[in-house]
C-alpha positions in Angstrom: 146.8 -21.2 -44.8 145.0 -17.9 -44.1 145.7 -15.8 -41.0 143.5 -16.8 -38.0 143.2 -14.8 -34.8 142.5 -17.4 -32.1 140.3 -16.9 -29.1 142.9 -18.1 -26.6 146.6 -17.6 -26.0 149.6 -19.9 -25.4 149.7 -19.2 -21.7 146.2 -20.3 -21.2 145.0 -16.9 -20.2 141.3 -15.9 -20.6 139.9 -14.5 -23.8 138.1 -11.2 -23.5 134.4 -11.4 -24.3 131.6 -8.9 -24.9 129.4 -8.0 -21.9 127.0 -10.9 -21.5 123.3 -10.1 -21.7 121.3 -10.4 -18.6 124.3 -10.8 -16.3 125.0 -8.1 -13.7 128.6 -7.3 -12.5 128.3 -8.3 -8.8 130.6 -9.4 -6.0 129.7 -13.0 -6.9 131.2 -12.8 -10.4 134.0 -10.3 -9.8 137.4 -11.8 -10.3 141.0 -10.7 -10.2 144.0 -12.2 -12.0 145.3 -14.0 -8.9 141.9 -15.6 -8.2 141.6 -16.6 -11.8 145.1 -18.3 -11.8 144.6 -19.9 -8.5 141.3 -21.5 -9.5 141.5 -22.1 -13.2 145.1 -21.8 -14.3 147.6 -22.7 -11.5 150.4 -23.0 -14.1 150.3 -19.2 -14.3 150.9 -18.6 -10.6 154.8 -18.3 -10.8 154.5 -15.8 -13.7 151.9 -13.8 -11.8 154.1 -13.5 -8.7 157.0 -12.2 -10.7 154.9 -9.9 -12.8 153.4 -8.1 -9.8 156.5 -8.2 -7.6 154.7 -9.9 -4.7 156.9 -11.6 -2.2 156.8 -15.3 -2.8 156.8 -17.0 0.6 153.2 -16.7 1.5 152.0 -17.6 -1.9 154.4 -20.5 -2.0 152.9 -21.9 1.1 149.5 -21.7 -0.5 150.7 -23.4 -3.6 152.2 -26.4 -1.8 149.2 -26.8 0.5 150.4 -25.4 3.8 147.0 -23.8 4.3 144.2 -24.5 6.7 141.4 -22.8 8.7 140.6 -21.9 12.3 137.5 -21.0 14.2 138.5 -19.1 17.4 140.2 -15.8 18.0 143.5 -17.6 18.4 145.3 -20.8 17.5 147.7 -22.7 19.7 149.9 -25.7 19.6 152.4 -27.2 22.0 155.9 -28.4 21.4 158.0 -30.8 23.5 161.4 -29.8 24.7 164.5 -31.9 24.4 164.3 -35.5 25.5 167.7 -35.5 27.3 168.3 -32.9 30.0 171.6 -31.0 30.2 172.6 -27.9 32.2 175.3 -25.4 31.3 177.5 -23.0 33.2 177.1 -24.8 36.5 179.1 -23.5 39.4 180.8 -25.9 41.7 181.8 -26.1 45.4 183.4 -29.5 46.3 180.7 -32.0 45.5 177.9 -29.5 45.3 176.7 -28.1 42.0 174.5 -25.0 41.5 172.8 -24.7 38.1 171.4 -21.4 36.7 168.3 -23.4 35.6 166.3 -26.3 37.0 168.5 -29.4 36.9 165.8 -32.1 37.0 168.3 -34.6 38.5 167.3 -37.5 40.7 169.2 -39.4 43.4 171.2 -42.2 41.8 171.4 -40.6 38.4 174.8 -41.1 36.8 175.8 -37.8 35.3 178.6 -36.7 32.9 180.5 -33.5 33.7 183.0 -31.5 31.7 184.8 -28.2 32.3 186.0 -28.1 28.7 189.4 -29.7 29.6 188.5 -33.0 31.2 185.4 -35.2 32.0 184.2 -36.8 35.1 181.4 -39.3 35.8 179.5 -38.9 39.0 176.5 -40.2 40.9 173.8 -37.8 42.3 173.6 -38.5 46.1 171.4 -35.6 47.3 169.0 -33.0 46.0 169.0 -29.7 47.9 166.7 -27.7 45.6 165.5 -27.4 42.0 168.9 -25.8 41.1 171.3 -27.4 43.7 172.4 -31.1 44.0 175.3 -33.1 45.2 177.2 -35.6 43.0 180.2 -37.8 44.0 182.7 -38.7 41.3 183.1 -42.4 40.5 186.7 -42.0 39.2 189.3 -39.3 39.5 188.9 -36.5 42.0 187.3 -33.3 40.7 189.8 -30.6 39.4 187.5 -28.2 37.7 188.9 -25.3 35.6 185.9 -23.0 36.1 182.2 -23.7 35.6 181.0 -26.9 34.1 178.4 -28.4 31.8 176.5 -31.5 33.0 174.6 -34.1 31.0 172.0 -35.1 33.6 170.2 -37.8 31.6 173.4 -39.8 31.0 172.8 -43.3 32.6 172.4 -45.0 36.0 173.6 -48.1 37.7 171.9 -50.3 40.4 172.9 -53.1 42.7 171.0 -56.4 42.8 167.8 -56.2 44.7 167.8 -52.4 45.0 164.5 -50.5 44.5 163.9 -48.3 41.5 163.6 -44.5 41.3 160.7 -43.1 43.2 160.5 -39.8 41.2 159.4 -40.0 37.6 160.7 -37.8 34.8 158.1 -35.3 33.6 157.9 -33.4 30.3 156.0 -30.2 30.2 155.2 -29.0 26.6 155.6 -25.4 25.8 152.4 -23.8 24.4 152.7 -21.3 21.5 149.8 -19.0 20.6 149.0 -16.8 17.7 146.1 -14.5 17.2 143.6 -13.6 14.6 144.3 -10.6 12.3 141.9 -8.6 10.1 143.2 -6.7 7.1 140.9 -4.5 5.0 141.0 -2.3 1.9 138.5 -0.1 0.0 137.9 1.2 -3.5 135.1 3.4 -4.8 134.3 4.8 -8.3 131.6 7.1 -9.7 128.7 5.3 -11.2 129.3 6.9 -14.6 132.8 5.4 -14.8 131.6 1.9 -14.0 131.3 1.2 -17.8 135.0 0.4 -17.7 134.6 -3.3 -17.0 136.2 -6.2 -18.8 134.4 -9.5 -19.1 136.1 -12.8 -19.5 134.8 -16.4 -19.9 135.7 -19.1 -17.4 134.5 -22.7 -16.9 132.1 -21.3 -14.3 130.6 -18.7 -16.6 131.4 -15.0 -17.3 133.4 -13.1 -14.8 134.4 -9.4 -14.8 137.2 -7.2 -13.5 138.1 -3.5 -13.4 141.7 -2.3 -13.8 141.7 0.0 -10.7 139.9 -2.6 -8.6 142.6 -5.1 -9.7 145.3 -2.7 -8.5 143.5 -2.4 -5.1 143.2 -6.2 -4.9 146.9 -6.6 -5.6 147.8 -4.0 -2.9 145.4 -5.7 -0.5 147.1 -9.1 -1.0 150.5 -7.5 -0.4 149.3 -6.0 2.8 148.1 -9.4 4.0 151.5 -10.8 3.1 153.3 -8.1 5.0 151.2 -8.9 8.1 152.0 -12.6 7.9 155.7 -12.0 7.8 156.6 -8.7 9.4 153.8 -7.6 11.7 154.7 -7.0 15.3 151.7 -7.8 17.5 150.5 -4.5 19.1 150.9 -4.0 22.8 147.3 -2.9 23.5 143.9 -2.5 21.8 141.3 -4.7 20.1 143.3 -4.6 16.9 146.5 -6.1 18.3 146.7 -8.6 15.4 148.9 -11.6 14.8 152.6 -12.3 15.5 154.4 -12.2 12.1 156.7 -15.0 11.1 159.9 -13.0 11.5 159.0 -11.6 15.0 158.3 -15.2 16.1 161.7 -16.4 14.8 163.4 -13.4 16.5 161.6 -14.3 19.7 162.2 -18.1 19.8 164.4 -19.0 16.8 167.9 -18.3 15.5 169.1 -14.9 14.5 172.2 -13.7 12.8 174.0 -10.4 12.0 175.8 -9.7 8.7 175.7 -11.4 5.4 176.6 -15.1 4.8 179.9 -14.9 2.8 181.7 -18.3 3.0 181.0 -22.0 2.9 182.2 -22.1 6.6 179.3 -19.7 7.4 176.8 -22.2 5.9 178.6 -25.0 7.7 178.2 -23.1 11.0 174.5 -22.7 10.2 174.1 -26.4 9.4 175.7 -27.2 12.8 173.3 -24.9 14.6 170.3 -26.4 12.9 171.5 -29.9 13.7 171.9 -28.9 17.4 168.2 -27.8 17.4 167.3 -31.4 16.9 164.4 -30.9 14.5 165.6 -33.6 12.1 165.1 -31.3 9.1 168.0 -31.4 6.5 166.4 -29.2 3.8 165.9 -25.4 4.0 164.7 -22.6 1.8 166.7 -19.4 2.0 164.8 -16.3 0.9 167.3 -13.4 0.4 167.9 -10.0 -1.0 170.1 -9.1 -4.0 173.3 -8.6 -2.0 173.0 -11.9 -0.3 172.3 -13.5 -3.7 175.5 -11.9 -5.1 177.5 -13.3 -2.2 176.0 -16.7 -2.7 177.0 -16.6 -6.4 180.6 -15.6 -5.5 180.8 -18.2 -2.7 179.4 -21.1 -4.7 181.2 -20.4 -8.0 184.2 -22.3 -6.5 182.2 -25.2 -5.0 183.1 -28.5 -6.5 181.0 -31.6 -7.1 182.2 -33.1 -3.8 180.2 -30.5 -1.9 177.2 -30.6 -4.1 177.0 -34.2 -5.3 177.2 -32.9 -8.8 173.5 -32.0 -9.0 173.0 -28.7 -7.2 172.8 -26.7 -10.5 169.6 -28.1 -11.9 170.1 -31.1 -14.1 173.6 -30.0 -15.1 176.8 -31.4 -13.8 178.7 -28.9 -11.7 180.8 -26.5 -13.7 182.0 -23.1 -12.6 181.1 -21.5 -15.9 177.8 -23.2 -16.3 176.8 -22.5 -12.7 177.5 -18.8 -13.1 175.4 -18.6 -16.2 172.5 -20.5 -14.7 172.5 -19.1 -11.2 172.3 -21.3 -8.1 169.4 -23.4 -7.0 170.8 -25.3 -4.1 173.9 -26.6 -2.4 174.6 -29.5 -0.1 176.7 -28.5 2.9 177.6 -31.0 5.7 174.4 -32.9 5.6 172.0 -30.0 4.9 170.6 -28.9 1.6 170.1 -25.1 1.2 167.8 -23.9 -1.6 168.3 -20.2 -2.6 165.5 -18.0 -3.9 165.5 -14.2 -4.2 162.7 -12.4 -2.3 161.8 -9.4 -4.4 160.2 -7.3 -1.7 163.6 -6.9 0.0 164.9 -5.1 -3.1 161.9 -3.2 -4.3 162.6 0.5 -3.4 158.8 1.1 -2.8 158.7 -1.8 -0.3 161.8 -2.9 1.8 164.5 -2.0 -0.7 165.1 1.6 0.2 168.5 2.5 1.5 167.4 3.0 5.1 165.2 -0.1 5.1 168.1 -2.1 3.7 170.1 -1.0 6.8 167.4 -2.1 9.3 165.5 -4.8 7.5 166.2 -8.4 7.0 168.7 -9.8 4.5 167.7 -13.4 4.5 165.1 -15.7 6.0 165.6 -19.5 6.3 162.6 -21.7 6.5 162.7 -25.5 7.0 161.1 -27.7 4.4 158.8 -30.6 5.3 156.8 -31.4 8.4 157.4 -31.6 12.2 155.4 -33.1 15.1 153.3 -30.8 17.3 150.4 -31.3 19.8 147.2 -29.7 18.7 143.7 -30.3 20.2 145.2 -32.9 22.5 146.7 -35.0 19.7 150.2 -35.4 18.3 150.0 -34.5 14.6 152.5 -33.9 11.8 152.3 -30.3 10.4 154.3 -28.2 8.0 156.8 -26.0 9.7 155.0 -23.0 8.3 151.2 -22.8 7.8 149.0 -19.9 6.7 145.5 -20.2 8.3 142.2 -18.4 7.5 139.2 -18.0 9.8 136.3 -20.2 8.6 133.7 -22.7 9.7 131.5 -25.0 7.8 129.4 -22.2 6.3 131.6 -19.1 6.3 135.1 -18.3 5.1 136.9 -15.1 5.7 140.0 -15.9 3.7 139.4 -13.1 1.1 136.0 -11.4 1.2 135.0 -8.9 -1.5 131.8 -7.0 -1.0 130.4 -4.7 -3.7 127.8 -2.0 -3.1 126.3 0.1 -5.9 124.8 -0.2 -9.3 125.5 -3.9 -9.8 125.7 -4.9 -6.2 123.6 -3.8 -3.2 121.7 -0.6 -3.8 123.0 2.5 -2.0 122.1 6.2 -2.0 125.4 7.5 -3.3 125.9 7.7 -7.1 128.9 5.4 -7.0 130.1 1.9 -6.5 132.1 0.7 -3.5 134.3 -2.4 -3.1 135.4 -3.6 0.3 138.1 -6.3 0.8 138.6 -8.2 4.0 140.8 -11.1 5.1 140.9 -12.6 8.6 144.0 -14.8 9.0 146.9 -15.9 11.1 149.9 -18.1 10.7 151.4 -21.0 12.6 155.2 -21.3 13.1 156.1 -24.8 14.3 159.6 -25.5 15.6 160.8 -21.9 15.4 164.2 -23.0 16.7 164.7 -24.6 13.3 164.3 -21.2 11.5 166.9 -18.5 10.9 166.5 -14.8 10.2 169.5 -12.6 9.4 170.2 -8.9 9.0 172.7 -7.4 6.7 174.3 -5.3 9.4 174.8 -5.8 13.2 171.3 -5.0 14.3 170.8 -7.8 16.9 
């Protein structure tokens, strides 16, 4: 059989074609490799991320569908606090208790008290203020060894014919807000150099790209990604922007110093996450090279009783096999941790320089699945992390590309300009179920 040069390739990538007659290179038919893969060849997305060294978290949320739109300058949702009320580090004086926070106790509540040595059951007999109440023990006399913790919503007991409570229990949801954020970039080229265009054929007709514009598009995407995860909302000005995911976790989630080095460290994290009450038992851990190395050392000795025999892909657990394959996940005390390197933390031109490694994050833990929030007056189930783009029925600002010049809108200058714009924000639901850690003692 004679040699035959095919028009396609095994990866499904586009075949280069000659410039089509009668078709101008405009913003409407400009395309970059990410847009091509996202629309026509989603199977190429993982290779594209690795090839260009983009961080994977934002793009992963797009791939699994955690993406939606918004119309106003900000988005907001509310989250309920805990169902049961408990107060900690309460000071005592005989039968009087003073809480550092509002106790929400009611007369005739039966409460459970501990000083860390013994427990007492007591009945609330008087409310002095939002932080002070009186409770009389129903058993042994109080003999506290310091301040106490009190479970307020424990139980209650009534006699026959007695009236009910006259004060109802109220739950006041906490409202969380994030703001719109505009990212832009720009590229121009002399008109005489615009012959350097490459045309490809797609199911929607011919599309074109330019190498330097492609590089600008990749840089633009990375800047959007950095904004989503690292941006600190500015203190003043019209361009204050959004709260990044990591600052939101640092504000209302879990933080840690130093690298995770032992199974017991993971067990402690699992316990903390259970204490948060979110109900999630599966987490993605995005980490730098050093944390990955420590995971490899830590998990090389893990036996099948920890992992259920299936945490190394489809293979049964084996120390030699696991070290060859790398680690995908491990099951620790009821929680499954999935490990994935985050390349931007090691890239020396991004967050991987020596000084950024000392001050930057070492790992980021994001819960998988959905949680319940209140949005627009309704209780809905939402992914823990969502990326949102500003749009309405007729207009979408997810990723605008405007081209001015020879093939686009006419202009006086003898050149072509390309402008990129994205208006976006993110939504972190249940931040108390996330964890961010630094490699050194920063917090």
